[in-house]
C-alpha positions in Angstrom: -0.2 -0.1 0.0 1.2 3.7 -1.0 2.3 5.7 2.1 1.6 8.8 -0.4 -1.6 10.8 0.3 -2.8 13.2 -2.2 -2.0 16.5 -0.7 -4.5 19.1 -0.3 -4.3 22.9 -1.4 -3.6 23.8 2.0 -0.6 21.2 2.4 1.1 22.7 -0.5 3.3 25.6 -1.1 1.9 29.1 -1.8 3.1 28.8 -5.7 1.3 25.4 -6.1 -1.6 26.6 -4.7 -1.8 28.9 -7.4 -1.4 26.6 -9.9 -4.0 24.3 -7.9 -6.6 27.6 -8.3 -5.4 27.9 -12.1 -6.2 23.9 -12.8 -9.5 23.8 -10.9 -10.6 26.7 -13.1 -9.5 25.2 -16.4 -10.4 22.0 -15.2 -12.8 21.7 -12.5 -10.6 19.9 -10.4 -6.9 19.1 -9.8 -6.0 15.7 -11.2 -4.5 13.6 -8.1 -1.4 13.2 -10.1 -0.6 16.8 -10.6 -1.6 17.1 -7.0 1.0 14.5 -6.1 3.5 16.7 -8.3 3.1 19.5 -5.7 4.8 17.6 -3.1 7.8 19.3 -4.7 8.1 23.1 -4.5 8.9 23.5 -8.4 7.8 19.8 -10.0 4.3 20.6 -10.8 5.0 24.2 -12.5 8.3 22.6 -14.4 6.4 19.6 -15.0 3.0 21.7 -16.6 5.5 24.1 -18.6 7.2 20.8 -20.0 3.7 19.3 -20.6 2.0 22.1 -22.5 4.9 23.4 -24.2 4.7 23.9 -27.9 4.9 20.8 -30.3 4.6 19.8 -33.8 2.2 16.9 -32.5 -1.9 17.6 -32.6 -3.6 17.1 -29.7 -4.9 13.7 -31.1 -1.4 12.7 -32.0 -0.2 13.2 -28.6 -3.0 10.9 -27.3 -1.6 8.2 -29.4 1.7 8.5 -27.5 0.4 9.2 -24.2 -1.3 5.8 -24.5 1.1 3.7 -25.9 3.7 4.7 -23.4 1.5 4.4 -20.5 0.6 1.1 -21.7 4.1 -0.2 -21.8 4.9 1.5 -18.4 1.8 -0.2 -16.7 0.4 3.2 -15.4 -3.5 2.6 -14.7 -3.8 6.4 -13.9 -2.4 7.8 -17.1 -4.0 5.2 -19.0 -7.3 6.0 -17.0 -6.9 9.9 -17.9 -5.8 9.6 -21.5 -8.4 7.1 -22.2 -10.8 10.2 -20.9 -9.1 12.4 -23.1 -8.8 10.1 -26.3 -12.4 10.2 -26.3 -12.8 13.7 -26.0 -10.6 13.6 -29.2 -12.5 11.7 -31.0 -11.3 8.1 -30.3 -13.7 5.2 -29.8 -13.0 2.7 -27.2 -11.8 0.0 -29.7 -9.5 2.7 -31.4 -8.1 3.2 -27.5 -7.6 -0.4 -26.9 -5.6 -0.7 -30.3 -3.7 2.5 -29.4 -3.0 1.1 -25.9 -1.6 -2.2 -27.9 0.5 0.0 -29.9 -1.1 0.1 -33.3 -3.7 1.9 -35.3 -5.3 -0.4 -38.0 -7.8 2.4 -38.5 -4.9 4.9 -39.7 -1.6 3.9 -41.1 0.0 7.4 -40.0 -1.0 7.0 -36.5 -0.3 3.2 -36.9 3.4 4.5 -37.3 3.4 6.8 -34.7 1.7 4.2 -31.9 4.5 1.5 -33.3 7.4 4.3 -32.8 6.1 5.3 -29.2 5.6 1.6 -28.2 9.2 0.6 -29.6 11.0 3.9 -27.9 9.3 2.9 -24.4 10.0 -0.5 -24.3 13.6 -0.4 -25.9 14.3 2.7 -23.9 15.3 4.9 -26.5 17.3 2.2 -28.8 14.7 2.2 -31.5 14.6 -0.5 -34.2 15.6 1.2 -37.7 12.6 -0.8 -39.3 10.1 1.0 -36.9 11.7 4.3 -37.7 12.0 3.6 -41.5 7.9 2.8 -41.0 7.6 6.0 -39.1 9.4 8.2 -42.1 7.3 6.1 -44.6 4.1 7.1 -43.0 4.8 10.7 -44.0 6.2 11.9 -40.3 9.3 14.3 -40.4 12.4 14.1 -38.0 10.5 17.7 -36.1 8.0 14.9 -35.6 10.4 12.1 -34.3 12.0 14.6 -31.8 8.8 15.6 -30.6 7.4 12.2 -30.0 10.4 11.5 -28.1 10.0 14.4 -25.8 6.6 13.4 -25.6 7.8 9.7 -24.2 9.9 11.1 -21.9 7.0 13.8 -20.7 4.9 10.6 -20.3 7.2 8.3 -18.8 7.7 11.1 -15.9 4.0 10.8 -14.9 4.0 7.1 -15.3 7.0 6.6 -13.0 5.7 9.1 -10.5 1.7 7.4 -10.3 3.6 3.7 -10.5 5.9 4.8 -7.3 3.3 6.8 -5.0 0.3 4.7 -6.1 -2.2 7.7 -5.6 -5.8 6.9 -6.5 -7.1 7.2 -10.0 -9.9 9.9 -10.2 -10.8 9.3 -13.9 -12.9 6.3 -14.9 -10.7 3.3 -14.5 -9.6 1.3 -17.4 -9.4 -2.3 -17.5 -6.0 -4.1 -17.9 -5.4 -4.7 -21.9 -6.6 -8.0 -22.9 -6.0 -7.9 -26.9 -2.8 -9.3 -28.9 -0.1 -6.7 -29.5 -0.5 -5.2 -33.0 
């Protein structure tokens, strides 16, 4: 059992309290994972700046990466959050399951992105040449590659924080993946 509780607003620094207030206004609540970052004086602000930085990837494409990476890293919190966000970005339940498995039979370009994100994560950056070749053949650029690697790092940070702290999931909880890997 985790020794981490989700910190409440009054338990965090004044700087983090201001971020909590902002999140409350934007999202209607402070996600437990973000609150957990607030154990650190600087981590929450740093993470949000990093996570919300400009990228060549569109919101829907980011969710492809977030789902594939979170599945490899076994992060139920992030899988639950990004399943909800993926649905808001137009993915169906079936498509989300495919993306979690590291593929997208419904879209060749997203398939190459999902396979790349999964391969980078599984191999800790030692990406397979055939996966890279497939990524570029699908129309992605070197800029997209670098932005994808940055996003893999971004999501891995959250996965590791949740997997270490085991804070409660405050999104509809997803079930373990039961489909064959694509």
